C-alpha positions in Angstrom: -180.3 -24.5 87.3 -183.6 -23.0 88.6 -183.5 -21.0 91.9 -186.9 -20.7 93.5 -187.6 -18.4 96.4 -190.4 -18.7 98.9 -191.2 -16.8 102.1 -192.1 -18.1 105.6 -193.1 -16.6 108.8 -192.6 -19.8 110.8 -189.8 -20.3 113.3 -186.5 -20.6 111.3 -185.3 -23.3 113.5 -188.2 -25.4 112.8 -187.9 -25.1 108.9 -187.4 -28.3 107.1 -184.2 -27.5 105.0 -180.7 -28.9 104.2 -179.1 -25.7 105.9 -180.0 -22.6 107.8 -178.4 -19.2 107.1 -178.1 -16.8 110.0 -176.1 -13.6 110.3 -173.2 -12.6 112.6 -172.3 -9.1 113.5 -169.0 -8.0 114.6 -169.2 -7.1 118.3 -166.7 -5.5 120.5 -166.5 -8.7 122.6 -167.0 -11.2 119.9 -169.5 -12.4 117.2 -173.2 -11.4 117.7 -175.6 -13.7 116.0 -178.8 -12.3 114.7 -180.7 -15.5 115.6 -180.6 -17.4 118.7 -181.7 -20.9 119.6 -182.7 -22.8 122.9 -181.2 -25.9 121.2 -177.7 -24.8 120.4 -175.5 -22.2 122.0 -174.6 -20.6 118.7 -172.5 -17.8 120.3 -170.3 -20.4 122.1 -170.0 -22.5 118.9 -169.0 -19.5 116.8 -166.5 -18.3 119.2 -165.0 -21.8 119.6 -164.7 -21.9 115.8 -163.0 -18.4 115.6 -165.9 -16.7 113.8 -165.6 -12.9 113.9 -168.5 -11.5 111.9 -166.3 -10.1 109.0 -168.3 -9.4 106.1 -169.1 -12.7 104.0 -167.2 -14.9 106.5 -168.9 -18.2 106.6 -168.9 -20.5 109.6 -170.7 -23.8 109.6 -172.1 -25.5 112.6 -173.5 -29.0 112.6 -176.7 -29.2 114.7 -176.4 -32.9 115.6 -180.2 -33.3 114.9 -181.0 -30.7 117.6 -182.7 -28.5 114.8 -184.8 -29.3 111.9 -181.7 -28.4 109.7 -178.6 -30.3 109.8 -176.3 -27.4 109.6 -176.3 -23.8 110.5 -174.3 -21.5 108.1 -173.3 -18.2 110.0 -172.3 -15.6 107.5 -170.5 -12.3 108.6 -172.4 -9.1 108.3 -169.7 -6.7 109.5 -170.5 -4.1 112.2 -173.9 -3.6 113.3 -175.7 -0.9 111.3 -175.7 2.7 112.3 -178.9 4.5 112.9 -177.7 7.2 110.5 -179.5 7.3 107.2 -176.0 7.7 105.1 -175.1 4.3 106.5 -178.2 2.5 105.4 -177.2 2.0 101.7 -173.8 0.4 102.8 -175.8 -1.9 105.4 -178.2 -3.0 102.6 -175.2 -3.8 100.3 -173.7 -5.8 103.2 -177.0 -7.7 103.6 -177.0 -8.5 99.8 -173.4 -9.6 99.8 -173.7 -11.8 102.9 -176.8 -13.5 101.6 -175.2 -14.0 98.2 -171.9 -15.5 99.7 -173.9 -18.0 101.9 -176.2 -19.2 99.1 -173.4 -19.3 96.6 -171.4 -21.4 99.1 -174.2 -23.8 100.0 -175.5 -24.1 96.4 -172.1 -25.2 95.1 -172.4 -28.5 97.1 -175.2 -31.0 97.5 -177.4 -28.6 99.5 -180.7 -27.8 97.6 -183.0 -26.5 100.1 -181.8 -23.5 102.0 -183.5 -21.5 104.9 -182.4 -17.9 105.1 -182.9 -16.0 108.4 -180.9 -12.8 107.9 -182.3 -9.5 109.2 -185.4 -8.9 106.9 -188.1 -7.3 109.1 -188.0 -4.0 107.1 -188.9 -4.0 103.4 -185.5 -2.7 102.2 -183.8 -5.4 104.3 -186.1 -8.1 102.9 -185.5 -7.0 99.3 -181.7 -6.9 99.9 -181.5 -10.4 101.4 -183.9 -11.9 98.7 -181.9 -10.3 95.9 -178.5 -11.4 97.3 -179.7 -14.9 98.1 -181.2 -15.4 94.6 -178.1 -13.9 92.7 -175.8 -15.8 94.9 -177.0 -19.1 93.7 -176.7 -18.1 90.0 -174.7 -20.5 87.8 -174.2 -20.6 84.1 -174.0 -24.2 82.9 -175.2 -24.0 79.4 -171.9 -25.4 78.1 -171.2 -27.9 80.9 -171.3 -31.6 80.0 -171.1 -32.9 83.6 -174.3 -33.5 85.5 -172.5 -33.3 88.7 -173.1 -29.8 89.3 -176.8 -29.8 88.1 -179.6 -29.4 90.5 -182.3 -26.8 91.3 -182.2 -24.9 94.5 -185.0 -23.8 96.8 -184.6 -21.0 99.1 -187.0 -20.0 102.1 -186.6 -16.5 103.2 -188.1 -15.9 106.7 -189.9 -12.5 106.5 -193.3 -10.9 106.3 -192.3 -8.5 103.6 -194.1 -10.2 100.6 -194.1 -7.1 98.3 -190.4 -6.4 98.8 -189.4 -10.0 98.1 -191.6 -9.9 95.0 -189.7 -6.9 93.8 -186.4 -8.5 94.4 -187.6 -11.6 92.4 -188.2 -9.3 89.4 -184.9 -7.6 89.7 -183.1 -10.9 90.2 -185.0 -12.4 87.0 -184.0 -9.4 84.9 -180.3 -9.5 86.1 -180.2 -13.4 85.5 -181.3 -12.6 81.9 -178.5 -10.3 81.4 -176.0 -12.6 83.0 -177.0 -15.5 80.8 -176.8 -13.3 77.6 -173.4 -11.8 78.6 -172.0 -15.3 79.5 -173.1 -16.9 76.2 -170.3 -17.5 73.7 -170.2 -15.0 70.9 -170.6 -17.5 68.3 -174.0 -18.3 69.7 -175.1 -14.7 70.2 -174.5 -12.9 67.1 -176.6 -9.6 66.3 -179.5 -11.3 64.9 -179.6 -13.8 68.0 -179.6 -10.8 70.5 -182.3 -9.1 68.7 -184.4 -12.4 68.6 -183.9 -12.5 72.4 -185.1 -9.1 72.8 -188.1 -10.1 70.7 -188.8 -13.0 72.9 -188.7 -10.9 76.1 -190.9 -8.2 74.6 -193.5 -10.8 73.7 -193.4 -12.3 77.1 -193.5 -8.9 78.9 -196.0 -7.0 76.7 -193.4 -4.5 75.4 -193.6 -3.0 72.0 -190.6 -4.0 69.8 -189.3 -3.1 66.4 -186.1 -4.6 64.8 -184.3 -2.9 62.0 -182.1 -5.2 59.8 -179.2 -4.1 57.7 -181.4 -3.0 54.7 -183.6 -0.8 56.9 -180.6 0.6 58.7 -179.2 1.7 55.5 -182.5 3.0 54.2 -183.0 5.2 57.3 -179.3 6.4 57.6 -178.0 4.6 60.5 -174.2 5.1 59.5 -172.7 4.3 62.7 -174.2 0.8 63.4 -173.7 0.0 59.7 -170.0 1.1 59.8 -169.1 -1.0 62.8 -170.8 -4.1 61.5 -169.2 -3.9 57.9 -166.4 -6.3 58.7 -168.6 -9.1 60.1 -170.6 -11.7 58.2 -173.3 -11.3 60.8 -175.1 -8.0 59.9 -176.1 -5.5 62.7 -179.5 -4.8 64.1 -181.2 -2.0 66.0 -183.8 -3.0 68.4 -186.4 -0.4 69.8 -188.3 -1.5 72.8 -191.2 0.4 74.3 -193.0 0.3 77.6 -195.9 2.7 78.1 -198.2 3.6 81.0 -201.5 5.2 80.9 -200.7 7.7 83.8 -197.3 8.6 82.3 -196.6 12.3 81.7 -193.0 11.9 80.1 -190.6 9.4 78.5 -187.3 8.1 79.5 -185.0 6.6 76.9 -182.4 4.1 77.5 -179.7 3.4 74.8 -177.4 0.5 75.2 -174.2 -0.7 73.4 -174.6 -4.0 72.0 -171.3 -5.2 70.5 -171.8 -8.9 70.5 -168.0 -9.4 70.0 -165.3 -6.7 69.7 -162.2 -7.6 68.1 -161.4 -3.9 67.7 -161.9 -4.1 63.9 -158.7 -3.2 61.7 -157.5 -1.4 64.8 -157.2 -5.0 66.2 -157.0 -5.6 69.9 -154.2 -7.7 71.5 -155.4 -11.4 71.8 -155.5 -11.3 75.7 -157.8 -8.2 75.5 -160.2 -10.1 73.3 -161.1 -12.8 75.9 -163.9 -11.0 77.7 -165.1 -9.0 74.5 -168.3 -11.2 74.5 -169.2 -8.9 77.3 -169.2 -5.8 75.1 -172.9 -6.1 74.5 -173.6 -5.7 78.3 -175.1 -2.2 78.0 -177.8 -3.4 75.4 -178.5 -6.4 77.5 -178.8 -4.1 80.6 -181.5 -2.1 78.6 -183.3 -5.4 77.8 -183.3 -6.6 81.4 -184.4 -3.1 82.7 -187.4 -3.0 80.4 -188.4 -6.4 81.3 -188.3 -5.5 85.1 -190.1 -2.2 84.4 -192.8 -3.8 82.6 -193.4 -6.1 85.6 -193.1 -3.3 88.2 -195.3 -0.8 86.3 -193.9 2.7 87.0 -196.0 5.5 85.7 -193.5 6.6 83.1 -193.1 5.8 79.4 -189.8 4.1 78.7 -188.1 3.5 75.3 -185.0 1.1 75.0 -182.6 1.1 72.1 -180.3 -1.8 71.7 -177.7 -0.8 69.0 -176.1 -4.3 68.0 -173.3 -5.1 65.8 -170.2 -7.3 65.7 -166.9 -5.5 65.3 -164.6 -7.6 63.1 -161.7 -7.1 60.8 -163.1 -8.5 57.5 -162.3 -7.4 54.0 -165.4 -5.0 54.0 -164.4 -3.5 57.4 -164.4 0.3 58.0 -160.9 1.7 57.8 -159.1 4.2 60.0 -159.5 7.5 58.4 -162.9 6.6 56.9 -165.7 9.2 57.4 -169.0 8.0 58.3 -172.5 9.8 58.6 -174.3 9.1 61.8 -178.2 9.3 61.8 -179.3 12.9 61.6 -176.5 13.9 59.5 -173.4 14.6 61.5 -170.2 13.2 60.1 -167.4 11.4 62.0 -163.8 10.8 61.1 -163.0 7.2 62.3 -159.5 7.3 63.5 -159.6 4.0 65.6 -162.1 1.2 64.7 -161.9 0.1 68.3 -163.6 3.2 69.4 -166.7 1.7 68.0 -169.2 1.7 70.8 -169.7 5.4 70.7 -170.6 5.0 66.9 -173.4 2.6 67.4 -174.7 4.7 70.5 -174.6 7.9 68.5 -177.1 6.6 66.0 -179.6 5.5 68.7 -179.0 8.8 70.8 -179.6 10.9 67.8 -182.7 8.9 66.8 -184.3 9.2 70.4 -185.0 13.0 69.4 -188.2 11.5 67.7 -189.2 10.0 71.3 -189.1 13.5 73.0 -187.5 12.3 76.0 -187.5 13.8 79.3 -184.3 12.0 80.1 -181.8 10.2 77.8 -179.5 7.7 79.3 -176.9 5.7 77.5 -175.2 2.5 78.9 -172.0 1.1 77.7 -168.9 -1.0 78.3 -167.3 1.9 76.7 -163.6 2.5 77.8 -160.7 0.8 79.4 -160.1 4.3 80.9 -163.1 3.8 83.0 -161.4 0.8 84.9 -158.2 2.8 85.1 -159.9 5.7 86.9 -162.5 3.9 88.9 -161.7 0.2 89.0 -163.6 -2.9 88.2 -166.6 -2.3 90.6 -167.5 1.3 90.3 -169.1 2.7 87.1 -168.5 6.3 85.9 -171.4 8.8 85.3 -171.2 11.7 83.1 -174.2 14.0 82.3 -175.3 17.2 80.8 -174.6 18.9 84.1 -173.0 18.0 87.4 -176.3 18.1 89.3 -177.9 15.4 87.0 -174.7 13.3 87.3 -174.8 13.4 91.0 -178.5 12.5 91.1 -178.0 9.5 88.7 -175.0 8.4 90.7 -177.3 8.6 93.9 -180.2 6.7 92.2 -177.5 3.9 91.6 -176.5 4.0 95.3 -180.1 3.6 96.4 -180.3 0.7 93.9 -177.4 -1.0 95.5 -174.8 -0.2 92.5 -171.6 1.7 92.9 -171.3 4.7 90.5 -169.3 7.7 90.7 -170.1 11.2 89.1 -167.4 12.5 86.8 -166.8 15.7 85.1 -166.7 16.7 81.4 -163.9 19.4 81.4 -164.4 21.7 78.3 -160.8 21.7 77.4 -160.9 17.8 76.5 -163.5 18.5 73.7 -161.0 20.1 71.4 -159.1 16.7 71.1 -161.9 15.4 69.0 -161.6 18.2 66.4 -161.3 16.9 62.9 -159.7 18.5 59.8 -162.2 16.9 57.6 -165.3 15.9 59.4 -167.6 17.3 62.0 -165.8 15.4 64.9 -163.3 12.6 65.2 -164.1 9.4 67.1 -161.0 9.5 69.4 -158.4 12.2 70.5 -154.7 11.9 69.8 -154.0 12.3 73.5 -155.2 9.3 75.4 -155.4 11.3 78.8 -159.0 11.3 80.3 -160.2 8.7 77.8 -163.4 8.0 79.7 -164.2 11.8 79.7 -163.3 12.3 76.1 -165.8 9.5 75.2 -168.4 11.3 77.1 -167.6 14.4 75.1 -168.2 12.5 71.9 -171.5 11.2 72.9 -172.8 14.5 74.1 -172.5 15.8 70.5 -175.3 13.4 69.6 -177.8 14.2 72.4 -180.9 15.9 71.0 -181.1 19.6 71.6 -182.5 20.5 75.1 -182.6 16.9 76.3 -181.0 16.1 79.8 -178.6 13.3 79.3 -176.4 10.9 81.4 -173.9 8.4 80.3 -173.0 5.3 82.3 -169.8 3.7 81.5 -169.8 0.1 83.1 -166.8 -1.2 81.4 -165.3 -2.6 84.7 -168.4 -3.7 86.7 -170.3 -5.4 83.6 -168.0 -8.4 83.7 -166.2 -10.0 86.7 -163.1 -11.7 85.3 -161.8 -12.6 88.9 -163.1 -14.6 91.7 -166.8 -14.6 92.8 -167.7 -12.4 95.7 -170.9 -11.7 97.6 -173.7 -12.1 95.0 -171.4 -11.5 92.2 -170.4 -14.5 90.1 -167.6 -14.9 87.7 -168.6 -13.6 84.4 -171.5 -11.4 83.5 -172.8 -9.4 86.6 -176.0 -7.8 85.3 -174.6 -4.3 86.0 -176.7 -1.3 85.5 -180.2 -3.2 85.5 -181.1 -1.9 89.0 -179.9 1.6 88.3 -182.0 1.9 85.1 -185.1 0.6 87.0 -184.4 3.1 89.8 -184.0 6.0 87.3 -187.3 5.0 85.7 -189.1 4.8 89.2 -187.5 8.3 90.1 -188.7 10.0 86.9 -192.1 8.6 87.5 -192.1 10.0 91.1 -190.5 13.4 90.1 -187.6 12.6 92.3 -184.9 13.8 89.9 -184.9 17.5 90.5 -182.1 18.1 88.1 -184.6 17.5 85.4 -187.0 20.2 86.6 -184.2 22.6 86.5 -182.5 21.5 83.2 -184.8 23.6 81.0 -182.7 24.7 77.9 -180.2 23.3 75.8 -177.6 20.7 76.8 -174.1 22.1 77.0 -172.1 21.1 73.8 -175.1 19.7 72.2 -177.0 20.9 69.2 -177.9 17.7 67.3 -181.1 18.3 65.3 -184.0 15.9 65.4 -182.7 14.2 62.2 -184.9 12.0 60.3 
C-alpha cells in the first residue's frame, strides 16, 4: 500500500475527501473541537455521542451531505497545550499519536482519501501531524494473499507549512523502510539480503557504501562478526555507509546491531523468545534509515554508518560457550553465553570506527531483555561516556519525539566482566543490571578519546501488542528520528557535552587497531 500526502490551504470543510479528521481537546465543560463548521454543530454532536477528547478517542459524525466529506472523524488530543516550553514535546507527541490513530482507523476500512485538519499552523505542529498521519496508515502486506485489504491512501493535510511537511515525509519514508525490513520474515532477509538492501538505498540516496563479505571480514580480523555468524549457512556481512557534506567540520559514526535472526546460538533461547527475533536487526536497520533521511535533509556534518550483520544459529560450526575470540583491533573476549552476541558484532564496528576519527560514536541495538525490565517496551535506555552526554542524547530523542532515558554505568558492575583467560568476558555471572553491564562491555571498544553513547532499543523497536497512535504492530522504526536529530545537533553545535568531552573516555583505551 502506498500512502501519499498532499497539503492544502483551502477550507477543510470544502475538501473532496472520504473523511475529514478534526481534533478535540478535553475541556472543563466538555469536548472542545479544533475546527468548527456552520453546516454542522460539531460540539453538540460530539457531546451527544459521549466524546470526551481523551487522547486517541475517535468519534465519527455522519455529515448527511452537509459537507463535502460524508463523515467527520473527531480524534481526542487530550488537554489543551500549556504555554510552558517543557510541555511542548508532550503536546507534539499527542498530535502525532492522534493523527496516527485517526488515519490508522480510517485506512483500515474502505476510506482512501482522508482530509486532516488537526492543529498545524506552526512548523513543529505540521511536522508532527504529517508524520503521525503517514505512519498511522502504514500496513505491511508483503505476505497477504487477500486483496480485500489492498488499496492506496491519499491524505490531504491542511497547513501552509510546506517545509515541515516535507521533512516529515522524509522521516516517514525512512521509518517505513525500517519497518518493512524488520517485518520481513528472516528466511527472506539473511545477512546478504540486508546488505543488498543497504546497497540499493545507498545508490538511490547518493551514499558511499562498502560491503565486506566473510572472506574480507576474516582477512581484516573482524572476529566478533565472524564468530557470531559461524553457526549459520548464511555468512555475515559488514556494511559501511558514508554521507559527506562539503561544509562539515566533524564526523558522527552510527553503529547498528544487525542480527537477522537470533536463535541464541548454542545458548539456545526458549521457543517463545524466538518469535520476535527477526527484529534483532532493528539497530542496523535504524542506521540505514537514518542515513537515507540524513542524505535527503543535508545537515552540515559527515556521517558514517556501520551495519554489523550476522545470523546467530546453533549449527555444527557455531561458536561455543568458553570460546575465546579476537575483536577487530586485537582485544580478546571469552564468550560465556552465545546469546549475548549483539555486543560482539558491535564491538568490531566500534573498534573499526577509530579510523573515521569521529567527534561522536553512537551504537544502536536491541541489546538486552534487561532494558525492557528496567524501562518497559516504549522507552529506550541511553548510556554514555559521561552523564552529561547521556542526558543530552536523551534530550535529542525527546525533541525528535522518541522516549529515551539516561542510565548510569556504575563502575562496580565492570568487574563482573573480568575473565580468567581473556581480556574481557561477554557476560557477567550476576544477572543484576544486565543492561548496564552490556553498556560496560561496549565501552571497552570505544576508540580512545571519542565521546560515545549507547542506545538500547530492545523494547521500543518491535511492538508485539496492539497498535496505538502511529505505532503499528511489528517493527516501529525506533531510533531513526533520534539518529537524525543527533546528526543535526552535531552539525549545529548543539551537543555541549562534546565540547567539554576533551580527553579519554572513562574505561576505554581501545587502540585504533588495523
